[in-house]
C-alpha positions in Angstrom: 17.3 -13.5 15.6 19.1 -13.8 12.3 17.1 -12.5 9.3 16.1 -15.2 6.8 18.0 -14.7 3.5 14.9 -15.4 1.5 13.2 -12.4 3.2 16.3 -10.2 2.4 16.1 -11.4 -1.3 12.4 -10.5 -1.4 12.8 -7.1 0.1 15.6 -6.3 -2.5 13.1 -6.8 -5.4 9.7 -5.9 -3.7 7.5 -3.8 -5.9 3.9 -3.1 -6.5 2.1 -4.2 -9.7 -0.3 -1.7 -11.2 -3.9 -2.7 -10.5 -4.9 -2.4 -14.2 -2.3 -5.2 -14.9 -4.1 -7.6 -12.5 -6.5 -10.4 -13.4 -8.1 -13.5 -12.0 -7.5 -15.6 -10.1 -7.3 -14.0 -6.7 -7.0 -15.4 -3.2 -10.0 -17.4 -1.8 -11.6 -16.5 1.6 -9.3 -18.8 3.6 -6.2 -17.3 2.0 -7.5 -13.7 2.5 -8.1 -14.4 6.2 -4.6 -15.8 6.5 -3.2 -12.7 4.7 -5.1 -10.4 7.1 -3.8 -12.3 10.1 -0.3 -11.9 8.9 -0.8 -8.2 8.0 -2.1 -7.5 11.5 1.2 -8.3 13.0 2.4 -4.7 13.1 3.7 -2.3 15.8 0.7 -1.1 17.7 1.5 0.9 20.8 -1.1 0.3 23.4 -2.6 -2.7 21.6 -5.4 -0.4 20.2 -5.7 -2.0 16.8 -6.6 1.5 15.4 -7.6 0.0 12.1 -9.9 -2.5 10.4 -10.3 -4.2 7.0 -13.2 -4.2 4.5 -12.9 -6.9 1.9 -14.6 -6.4 -1.5 -15.0 -9.4 -3.8 -17.2 -10.8 -6.5 -20.0 -9.0 -8.2 -20.3 -6.4 -5.5 -17.2 -4.8 -6.9 -19.0 -4.0 -10.2 -22.0 -2.5 -8.3 -19.6 -0.3 -6.2 -18.0 0.9 -9.5 -21.3 1.9 -10.9 -22.1 3.9 -7.8 -18.7 5.6 -7.7 -19.3 6.6 -11.4 -22.5 8.3 -10.4 -20.7 10.2 -7.6 -17.9 11.2 -10.0 -20.5 12.4 -12.6 -22.1 14.7 -9.9 -18.8 16.6 -9.7 -17.7 16.3 -13.3 -20.8 15.7 -15.6 -18.7 15.9 -18.7 -16.4 13.0 -18.1 -14.9 11.5 -21.2 -15.9 7.9 -22.2 -12.4 6.8 -21.2 -12.8 8.3 -17.7 -16.3 6.9 -17.4 -14.8 3.4 -18.0 -12.0 4.2 -15.5 -14.5 5.1 -12.8 -16.7 2.1 -13.5 -13.9 -0.4 -13.2 -12.1 1.0 -10.1 -13.0 -2.1 -8.0 -12.9 -4.7 -10.8 -9.3 -4.3 -11.9 -8.2 -6.8 -9.3 -10.1 -9.9 -8.0 -9.9 -8.7 -4.4 -9.7 -5.2 -3.0 -9.2 -4.6 0.7 -9.8 -1.3 2.3 -7.6 -0.5 5.3 -9.6 1.8 7.4 -8.1 4.0 10.1 -9.9 4.3 13.5 -7.1 6.4 14.9 -8.1 9.2 17.2 -7.5 11.0 20.4 -6.4 8.7 23.3 -5.3 9.5 26.8 -1.9 7.8 26.4 -1.2 6.9 22.7 -0.6 9.8 20.4 -2.8 9.8 17.3 0.3 10.0 15.1 1.6 6.7 16.5 -1.8 5.1 15.7 -1.6 6.5 12.1 1.9 5.0 11.7 0.5 1.6 12.8 -2.1 1.9 10.1 0.5 2.7 7.5 2.6 -0.3 8.6 -0.5 -2.4 8.3 -0.9 -1.4 4.6 2.6 -2.4 3.8 2.3 -5.6 5.8 -0.8 -6.4 3.8 1.1 -6.0 0.5 3.9 -8.2 1.8 1.6 -10.9 3.1 -0.3 -11.0 -0.2 3.1 -11.4 -2.0 4.2 -14.1 0.4 1.1 -16.1 -0.7 2.1 -15.7 -4.4 -0.2 -12.8 -5.3 0.7 -9.5 -6.8 -0.6 -6.4 -4.9 -0.8 -2.6 -5.0 -1.7 0.1 -2.5 -3.9 2.8 -3.9 -6.0 5.6 -2.4 -8.0 7.1 -5.3 -10.3 10.2 -4.9 -13.1 8.3 -3.1 -10.7 7.5 -0.2 -11.1 11.3 0.6 -14.7 11.9 -0.4 -17.0 11.2 2.5 -20.0 11.0 0.1 -18.6 7.5 -0.9 -18.1 6.3 2.7 -21.6 4.8 3.2 -21.2 2.9 -0.2 -17.8 1.6 0.9 -18.8 0.6 4.4 -16.6 3.3 6.1 -18.1 4.6 9.3 -18.3 8.2 10.5 -15.0 9.3 12.1 -13.0 6.7 10.2 -10.6 7.4 7.3 -9.4 5.3 4.4 -5.6 4.6 4.6 -5.7 2.8 1.2 -7.3 0.2 -1.0 -5.0 -2.9 -1.4 -5.6 -4.6 -4.7 -4.7 -8.3 -4.9 -4.6 -10.7 -7.8 -2.6 -12.3 -10.5 -0.6 -10.8 -13.3 1.2 -12.0 -16.4 2.9 -8.6 -17.0 6.7 -8.6 -16.5 7.7 -6.8 -13.3 10.0 -3.9 -14.0 12.1 -1.9 -11.6 11.6 1.8 -11.0 14.2 4.3 -9.8 14.7 4.3 -6.0 16.2 7.1 -4.0 20.0 7.0 -3.4 20.9 6.6 0.3 23.1 9.7 0.0 19.8 11.6 -0.6 17.9 10.1 2.3 20.3 9.2 5.1 21.9 11.5 7.7 24.7 9.9 9.8 25.0 11.1 13.3 28.3 10.0 14.9 30.1 9.4 11.7 29.9 7.0 8.7 32.6 4.6 10.0 31.7 1.0 10.5 
């Protein structure tokens, strides 16, 4: 199948927009569901779907931010006012935040590593699907992705891990390019470089 040139053009300029540069509006429930359907079309050896989504919207995001602030203060009780505000607004920077949760684990046939790669592919597909609907997006982890004290608050079950929080919304900030690695630094040719 020939690649659509529009997709090639998109991939040539694809980039994430920082979550703190996002604002309302964000996608509605029907759009989010369509974005998630598209994102789910990833390589998945064994058809295990070793992942799931948790969608955070509305006022619940502010409540989660307040609870995350409490957890942060347990570890660092002397947080600056600036960092208190950062913790408080972790989930309100974007109108929609979607956790991608890994359920990867031992399997009689499918290596856990392959399951984890499927989860990573899902995160990138989610960014691309959001962009395809006209929204900006960013894939973040943050400290609470690795702190199991936060898991009950976030809806993450025992044995699961957070692959990332995908922030989705609008932005009026100009998109700027960042340096990308040169192919000479990342590609090894086996069998020669000739066409």
